[in-house]
C-alpha positions as a printed Julia matrix, in Angstrom:
109×3 Matrix{Float64}:
 47.16  -15.79  70.05
 48.22  -12.74  68.39
 46.04  -10.8   66.32
 47.19   -9.81  62.86
 47.04   -5.9   63.86
 49.54   -6.47  66.85
 52.46   -7.31  64.46
 53.26   -4.19  62.51
 56.48   -5.7   60.94
 54.65   -8.48  59.02
 51.92   -5.92  57.84
 54.83   -4.26  56.36
 56.74   -6.89  54.87
 53.72   -8.77  53.43
 53.14   -6.03  50.61
 56.4    -5.37  50.1
 57.43   -8.9   49.43
 54.52   -8.98  47.24
 55.55   -6.09  44.98
 59.09   -7.97  44.79
 57.24  -11.09  43.92
 55.31   -9.49  41.04
 58.22   -8.29  39.46
 60.15  -11.54  40.12
 57.47  -13.78  38.79
 55.83  -11.59  36.02
 58.58   -9.25  34.71
 56.03   -6.29  35.21
 56.94   -3.19  37.41
 54.81   -0.39  38.09
 56.14    2.97  36.46
 57.73    5.49  38.79
 54.89    7.65  38.61
 52.33    5.33  40.16
 54.63    5.79  43.33
 54.53    9.61  43.27
 50.67    9.77  42.45
 50.15    7.37  45.43
 52.19    9.4   47.63
 50.67   12.72  46.69
 47.11   11.06  47.2
 48.16    9.96  50.6
 49.59   13.32  51.4
 46.39   15.0   50.0
 44.1    12.94  51.81
 45.99   13.42  55.01
 45.56   17.15  54.75
 41.86   16.94  53.9
 40.89   14.76  56.5
 43.41   15.57  59.21
 41.47   18.68  59.71
 38.41   17.04  60.99
 39.65   14.49  63.86
 36.24   12.88  63.6
 36.53   11.8   60.27
 39.89   10.43  60.91
 38.59    7.04  61.47
 35.95    6.78  58.86
 38.53    6.89  56.28
 41.04    4.77  58.09
 40.43    1.65  55.81
 41.64    4.1   52.92
 44.92    5.07  54.69
 45.61    1.27  54.99
 44.97    0.78  51.26
 47.07    3.62  50.46
 49.83    2.37  52.58
 49.54   -1.03  51.24
 49.7     0.07  47.61
 52.66    2.2   48.15
 54.71   -0.51  49.83
 53.85   -2.69  46.8
 54.9    -0.02  44.38
 58.25    0.39  46.31
 58.86   -3.61  46.51
 58.35   -3.68  42.99
 60.57   -0.67  41.91
 63.31   -2.08  44.17
 63.26   -5.35  42.49
 63.3    -3.44  39.06
 66.25   -1.26  39.65
 68.43   -4.03  41.43
 67.79   -6.26  38.34
 71.22   -5.83  36.26
 69.66   -6.53  33.04
 67.8    -3.1   33.23
 70.82   -1.0   33.51
 71.79    1.21  30.83
 74.91   -0.22  30.09
 73.98   -3.72  30.05
 75.34   -5.99  27.35
 71.8    -6.85  26.23
 71.11   -3.36  25.84
 74.06   -2.89  23.2
 72.93   -2.26  19.61
 76.24   -3.16  17.72
 79.04   -4.91  19.22
 81.68   -6.92  17.18
 84.05   -8.0   19.9
 83.86   -8.3   23.6
 86.49   -6.9   26.3
 87.7    -9.4   28.72
 89.63   -8.61  31.99
 91.63  -11.53  33.65
 91.44  -11.35  37.31
 93.81  -14.26  37.65
 97.09  -15.17  35.67
 96.75  -18.03  32.96
 98.15  -21.34  34.05
């Protein structure tokens, strides 16, 4: 029987898919600054704790939590940016339009 810690791909994919599901089910997306804050916090903690090898294991759960949060926000942002209705030139964002321009891909029959 495998332990959950022996399968790193699953540990990465679950929070990533969780972020995608948060956006898909609730249309909520984290601001992009949340990703920068989490990454900055991770690297700051890495610098502070990395100096003392003995305290590295004491904060191991915090590093894991930060990676889960980072992957969750990355999955959420990826789902947000891949949604066509969030593009600035999407037709739903047009304020005043009186006509539509249509391009035929095949000749009329």
